[in-house]
C-alpha positions as CSV (number, residue, x, y, z in Angstrom):
1,M,0.0,0.0,0.0
2,S,1.4,3.4,-0.9
3,A,1.6,6.2,1.6
4,S,-1.3,8.1,-0.1
5,E,-3.5,5.0,-0.1
6,A,-2.7,4.6,3.6
7,L,-3.7,8.2,4.3
8,L,-7.0,7.6,2.4
9,S,-7.7,4.5,4.4
10,L,-7.2,6.0,7.8
11,P,-10.8,7.0,8.5
12,M,-12.2,3.6,7.7
13,R,-9.8,1.8,9.9
14,L,-10.1,4.2,12.9
15,I,-13.8,4.6,13.2
16,G,-14.7,4.3,16.9
17,R,-11.0,4.2,18.1
18,P,-9.5,6.8,20.5
19,K,-8.0,10.0,19.1
20,A,-4.5,8.9,20.2
21,D,-4.8,6.0,17.8
22,L,-5.7,8.4,15.0
23,A,-2.8,10.7,15.8
24,F,-0.4,7.7,15.9
25,E,-1.6,6.3,12.6
26,L,-1.5,9.7,11.0
27,S,2.0,10.3,12.1
28,L,3.1,6.9,10.7
29,S,1.4,7.6,7.4
30,I,3.0,11.0,7.1
31,R,6.4,9.5,8.0
32,N,5.9,6.9,5.2
33,L,4.8,9.6,2.8
34,E,7.9,11.7,3.5
35,K,10.1,8.6,3.2
36,N,8.6,7.7,-0.1
37,S,8.8,11.2,-1.5
38,R,12.5,11.5,-0.5
39,R,13.3,8.6,-2.7
40,S,12.5,10.6,-5.9
41,A,13.2,14.0,-4.6
42,V,16.5,15.8,-5.3
43,M,18.4,16.4,-2.1
44,G,19.4,20.0,-1.2
45,L,22.7,21.3,0.0
46,S,22.6,23.6,3.0
47,L,25.3,26.2,3.2
48,K,25.9,26.6,6.9
49,T,28.4,29.5,7.0
50,E,28.3,33.0,5.8
51,E,31.5,32.5,3.9
52,A,30.1,29.4,2.0
53,D,27.0,31.4,1.1
54,R,29.0,34.4,0.0
55,L,31.3,32.3,-2.2
56,A,28.4,30.4,-3.8
57,R,26.6,33.6,-4.6
58,E,29.7,35.3,-6.0
59,L,30.5,32.2,-8.1
60,S,26.9,32.2,-9.4
61,R,27.0,35.9,-10.2
62,L,30.4,35.8,-12.0
63,T,29.5,32.8,-14.1
64,G,25.9,33.8,-14.8
65,E,24.8,30.3,-13.7
66,T,22.3,29.3,-11.0
67,M,23.8,28.6,-7.6
68,T,23.1,25.0,-8.1
69,D,24.8,24.8,-11.5
70,A,27.8,26.9,-10.3
71,M,28.3,24.7,-7.2
72,T,27.8,21.5,-9.1
73,K,30.5,22.5,-11.6
74,A,32.9,23.7,-8.9
75,M,32.6,20.4,-7.0
76,R,33.0,18.4,-10.2
77,E,36.1,20.3,-11.2
78,R,37.6,19.9,-7.7
79,L,36.9,16.2,-7.7
80,E,38.5,15.9,-11.1
81,R,41.6,17.7,-9.9
82,L,41.9,15.6,-6.8
83,R,41.4,12.4,-8.8
84,A,44.0,13.4,-11.3
85,A,46.5,14.2,-8.5
86,G,45.9,10.7,-7.0
87,G,43.7,11.9,-4.2
88,E,40.9,9.3,-4.7
């Protein structure tokens, strides 16, 4: 059963049961839905320092690329340099 099917079936399974059961079942269904949606979702990168954010924005501005494209290319190029230098 998919997460969306589980959500749709909640009311039928929980008729006459305590609200705590409904809350528990709903939280499980939401957790399953989130887990299933993460499988197909693209993961984000969180820049946690001001310097990282500033560098990413400057790189994006100078290249005219989106931040995602600029960061992807920068990471790819660095990996290629490290691999070429035997750093793999």
